[in-house]
C-alpha positions as CSV (number, residue, x, y, z in Angstrom):
1,M,91.1,-120.9,95.6
2,P,91.1,-119.4,99.1
3,S,94.1,-118.6,101.7
4,I,94.5,-119.6,105.5
5,S,97.2,-118.6,107.6
6,F,99.3,-120.2,109.5
7,C,102.6,-120.4,112.0
8,K,104.9,-123.6,112.1
9,F,106.2,-124.2,115.3
10,H,108.7,-127.0,116.7
11,G,109.2,-128.5,119.8
12,F,113.0,-130.0,119.5
13,G,112.4,-130.6,116.1
14,N,108.8,-132.2,116.5
15,D,107.6,-130.0,114.2
16,Y,103.2,-129.0,113.9
17,I,101.0,-126.6,112.0
18,V,98.9,-124.2,114.2
19,F,95.8,-123.0,112.8
20,E,92.6,-121.4,114.0
21,A,89.8,-123.4,113.8
22,E,87.4,-120.3,112.5
23,D,90.4,-119.9,109.5
24,L,89.0,-123.6,108.6
25,R,85.4,-123.6,109.2
26,E,84.9,-124.2,105.4
27,I,87.2,-127.5,105.0
28,S,85.0,-129.7,104.1
29,S,87.2,-132.3,105.9
30,V,90.5,-131.6,108.1
31,E,91.5,-135.1,108.2
32,D,92.7,-134.6,104.4
33,F,93.5,-131.0,105.0
34,A,95.8,-132.7,107.1
35,R,97.2,-135.0,105.4
36,A,97.9,-132.4,102.3
37,V,99.5,-129.4,104.2
38,C,101.8,-132.0,106.4
39,H,103.1,-133.8,103.6
40,R,106.9,-133.1,103.5
41,H,107.5,-132.6,99.4
42,T,103.7,-130.7,98.0
43,G,102.4,-129.0,101.5
44,I,103.7,-126.8,104.4
45,G,105.4,-130.1,105.9
46,G,104.9,-130.9,109.5
47,D,104.0,-134.2,112.1
48,G,100.8,-132.9,112.8
49,I,98.5,-129.8,112.6
50,A,97.0,-127.9,115.8
51,V,93.7,-126.6,115.9
52,L,92.8,-123.8,118.0
53,E,89.5,-122.6,119.4
54,K,88.4,-120.0,121.8
55,L,86.0,-121.5,124.5
56,E,83.6,-119.5,126.5
57,T,83.2,-121.9,129.2
58,E,84.8,-121.8,133.0
59,A,86.2,-125.3,132.9
60,A,89.1,-123.9,130.1
61,D,90.1,-121.1,127.9
62,Y,91.2,-122.7,124.4
63,S,90.0,-125.9,122.9
64,C,93.0,-127.8,120.7
65,R,92.9,-130.8,118.0
66,I,95.7,-132.4,117.1
67,I,95.5,-134.1,113.7
68,N,98.3,-137.0,112.7
69,P,99.9,-136.0,109.1
70,D,97.8,-139.6,107.9
71,G,94.6,-137.7,108.9
72,S,93.7,-139.3,112.3
73,E,92.9,-137.4,115.6
74,A,95.5,-137.8,118.5
75,G,94.3,-137.9,122.1
76,F,97.4,-135.4,123.3
77,S,100.4,-134.2,122.0
78,G,102.9,-132.9,124.3
79,N,105.2,-131.0,121.6
80,G,102.4,-130.3,119.6
81,T,100.1,-128.5,122.2
82,R,103.1,-127.1,123.4
83,C,103.3,-125.4,120.1
84,A,100.0,-124.6,119.6
85,V,99.9,-122.6,123.1
86,A,103.3,-120.8,121.5
87,Y,101.0,-119.6,119.1
88,L,98.6,-118.0,121.3
89,F,101.6,-115.9,123.1
90,Y,103.1,-115.1,119.4
91,K,99.8,-113.7,118.5
92,N,99.2,-111.7,121.4
93,L,95.4,-113.6,121.7
94,W,96.9,-114.2,125.4
95,S,98.9,-112.9,128.3
96,Q,98.4,-114.4,131.1
97,Q,100.7,-116.4,132.7
98,N,98.4,-120.2,133.2
99,L,95.9,-121.3,130.4
100,R,93.8,-124.0,130.4
101,L,93.9,-126.3,127.3
102,E,90.9,-128.6,126.6
103,T,92.3,-131.5,124.8
104,K,90.2,-134.9,123.5
105,S,92.2,-136.9,126.4
106,G,91.2,-133.8,128.9
107,I,92.2,-130.4,131.2
108,K,95.9,-129.9,130.5
109,N,97.2,-126.6,132.7
110,Y,100.2,-124.7,131.2
111,H,102.3,-122.2,132.9
112,F,104.5,-119.8,130.8
113,L,108.3,-119.5,132.3
114,K,109.8,-117.3,129.8
115,R,110.5,-116.3,126.0
116,E,113.7,-115.6,124.2
117,E,112.9,-113.8,121.3
118,D,110.6,-116.3,119.3
119,V,111.7,-119.1,121.5
120,F,108.2,-120.1,124.2
121,W,109.5,-122.2,127.2
122,F,106.7,-124.1,129.5
123,R,105.7,-126.2,132.1
124,A,102.5,-128.2,131.1
125,E,100.6,-130.7,133.9
126,L,99.1,-133.2,132.4
127,G,97.4,-135.3,134.3
128,K,97.7,-139.0,135.7
129,P,99.0,-141.9,134.0
130,K,97.4,-144.9,133.4
131,F,98.3,-148.7,133.6
132,E,95.4,-150.6,132.2
133,L,96.4,-152.9,129.6
134,P,93.6,-152.8,126.6
135,E,90.7,-155.0,126.6
136,N,90.6,-157.5,123.1
137,S,90.9,-161.0,123.2
138,H,94.9,-160.6,121.2
139,F,96.6,-158.8,124.1
140,G,94.3,-161.1,126.8
141,T,97.0,-163.7,125.4
142,T,99.6,-161.6,126.6
143,K,101.3,-162.9,129.6
144,K,100.3,-160.2,132.6
145,R,102.1,-159.6,135.9
146,K,100.9,-157.3,138.5
147,Q,103.3,-155.3,141.3
148,D,101.6,-152.2,143.4
149,G,98.2,-153.0,141.4
150,R,99.9,-151.9,137.9
151,V,100.2,-154.5,135.1
152,L,104.0,-155.6,133.1
153,A,103.2,-157.0,130.5
154,R,105.1,-158.9,127.8
155,L,103.4,-157.8,124.8
156,F,102.6,-160.9,122.0
157,L,101.7,-159.8,118.3
158,P,99.6,-162.7,116.8
159,N,100.7,-161.8,112.9
160,D,104.6,-162.0,113.7
161,G,104.8,-163.9,116.2
162,L,106.7,-161.3,118.0
163,I,107.2,-161.1,121.8
164,F,108.0,-157.6,123.8
165,D,108.6,-156.8,127.8
166,C,107.1,-153.9,127.8
167,V,104.6,-151.1,130.2
168,Y,101.4,-150.1,128.5
169,V,100.8,-146.7,129.8
170,D,98.0,-144.0,128.6
171,V,99.5,-140.8,129.5
172,G,96.2,-139.4,127.3
173,N,97.8,-141.2,123.7
174,P,98.9,-145.1,124.2
175,V,102.1,-145.6,124.8
176,V,104.1,-149.0,124.9
177,C,107.4,-148.4,126.5
178,I,110.2,-150.6,125.2
179,F,113.5,-150.8,127.3
180,L,116.9,-151.8,125.2
181,E,120.7,-151.4,126.3
182,D,121.7,-150.1,122.9
183,F,119.4,-148.3,119.5
184,T,121.8,-149.5,117.6
185,P,120.2,-153.0,115.3
186,L,121.2,-156.1,117.5
187,V,121.1,-159.9,116.5
188,I,118.3,-161.7,118.3
189,E,118.1,-165.3,118.1
190,G,118.9,-165.0,114.8
191,I,116.7,-161.9,114.1
192,E,118.0,-158.9,113.5
193,F,116.6,-155.9,115.9
194,D,116.2,-152.5,114.7
195,W,114.1,-150.5,116.4
196,R,112.6,-148.5,113.5
197,Q,110.7,-151.7,112.5
198,F,109.5,-152.8,115.1
199,G,107.6,-149.7,116.5
200,R,106.1,-150.0,112.9
201,K,104.7,-153.2,113.4
202,I,103.8,-152.4,117.2
203,E,102.2,-148.9,115.6
204,C,100.1,-150.8,113.4
205,A,99.2,-154.2,115.1
206,T,95.3,-153.2,115.0
207,E,94.5,-156.9,116.5
208,V,96.3,-155.4,119.7
209,F,95.5,-151.8,119.5
210,P,92.6,-150.8,117.2
211,E,92.9,-147.6,117.3
212,K,97.1,-148.3,117.1
213,T,99.7,-147.3,119.4
214,N,102.7,-145.2,120.3
215,V,105.9,-146.6,120.7
216,V,108.8,-145.4,122.6
217,F,112.4,-147.0,123.4
218,I,114.3,-146.7,126.2
219,K,117.8,-146.5,127.4
220,G,119.0,-145.9,130.7
221,L,121.8,-143.8,131.3
222,D,121.6,-142.9,134.9
223,Q,119.1,-142.5,138.1
224,N,118.3,-138.9,136.9
225,N,118.7,-139.4,132.7
226,I,117.2,-141.5,130.0
227,E,117.8,-141.5,126.3
228,I,114.8,-142.5,124.2
229,R,113.9,-143.1,120.4
230,I,110.2,-142.5,119.4
231,W,108.2,-144.1,116.9
232,E,104.9,-141.8,117.1
233,R,101.4,-143.3,115.9
234,G,100.6,-141.8,112.6
235,A,103.2,-139.8,112.4
236,G,106.4,-142.7,112.5
237,E,109.8,-141.7,113.5
238,T,110.1,-138.2,115.0
239,S,112.8,-136.2,116.9
240,S,110.9,-135.6,119.7
241,S,107.9,-136.5,121.5
242,G,106.2,-134.9,124.9
243,T,103.8,-137.5,125.3
244,C,106.8,-140.3,124.4
245,S,108.8,-138.4,126.4
246,I,106.5,-138.7,130.0
247,A,105.1,-142.0,129.3
248,A,109.2,-142.9,129.3
249,A,110.0,-141.2,132.3
250,V,106.6,-142.9,134.0
251,A,108.1,-146.1,132.4
252,S,111.7,-145.7,134.0
253,A,110.3,-145.1,137.5
254,F,107.9,-147.1,137.4
255,V,110.2,-150.2,136.9
256,G,113.1,-148.8,139.3
257,K,115.3,-147.6,136.7
258,T,115.4,-144.2,137.4
259,G,113.6,-141.6,140.1
260,R,110.4,-139.5,139.6
261,E,112.9,-136.5,137.8
262,V,114.4,-137.3,134.9
263,S,116.0,-135.9,131.8
264,V,114.8,-137.0,129.2
265,H,117.3,-136.8,125.9
266,A,115.8,-137.7,122.6
267,P,118.0,-137.4,118.9
268,G,115.7,-133.6,118.6
269,G,116.6,-132.5,122.2
270,M,116.2,-132.6,126.4
271,T,112.8,-132.5,128.2
272,E,112.7,-132.3,131.4
273,A,109.5,-134.9,132.8
274,A,108.7,-135.1,136.4
275,W,106.3,-138.0,137.8
276,R,105.1,-136.3,141.3
277,E,103.8,-138.6,144.5
278,D,100.4,-137.5,143.6
279,G,100.3,-139.4,140.4
280,E,100.4,-136.1,138.3
281,M,103.1,-135.8,135.2
282,L,105.3,-132.9,134.4
283,I,106.8,-132.0,131.5
284,T,109.3,-128.5,130.7
285,G,110.1,-127.5,127.7
286,R,110.3,-125.2,124.4
287,A,108.3,-124.2,121.6
288,D,110.3,-122.4,118.4
289,L,108.4,-120.6,115.9
290,A,109.6,-121.8,112.0
291,F,108.0,-119.3,109.9
292,C,104.7,-118.0,109.5
293,G,102.4,-117.8,105.9
294,E,99.2,-118.9,103.8
295,C,98.5,-122.0,102.6
296,F,96.0,-121.6,99.6
297,V,93.8,-125.1,99.4
298,K,90.4,-126.5,97.0
299,I,87.9,-126.3,99.2
């Protein structure tokens, strides 16, 4: 039974196990492998794995795949890719201040800010958000209105008969953004509203989102601060998410609740997010080394 080296990092408690692609060459199914090692009781435990590969192209320096605990592949992960980039610095595989990372949703640029022992800080440029709603007959029944060419939606879940006002934004991963006054369970028109319960329902509403979706619940604090709770596609509740943090920041600025630069407060910690006037999204955050080791797998 061969061993495979890894390091586990976390971004504000959102933890990822980082591997090098070369070490996984003999793995017959990376999806099954991710399910096994991410298991909290019988594996290493994590909100996903990040698989790094050195590239010999002019466009990017490394590629990074993010595989969720359920075996599905994410288009992108803000915290997961930051953990992967921190791995490269920790292992002395990369030392330049800027790194271009190829992901499933495009090339992202990472700028190294500082290192404090085994904590690494980066600013990442993530591209521009997209507001187009999914094109399918179920979403077509949703009430829509346009503002400045962007779509604000009233999300209708056919199987549950539930309606949510939301901002839908693709930031490399699809995210449904819902604004709440508070995160404690509420009774609305006789129905108890628990964000976890409805996050799960929205994520798994495959009649609306065939590949599922992330869901972030947002509480506005002031023009410069928001608080969020996260239901992540393929992972469930997480303490932090770079993807959901920037989506929440974009959605809050979009509806006028905040400016374009905000501090996003999640249970795991705070991420600085910005949506520049030119449309580019930026997040600043940290990746902490948890531990490194070897796992033994059946190939």
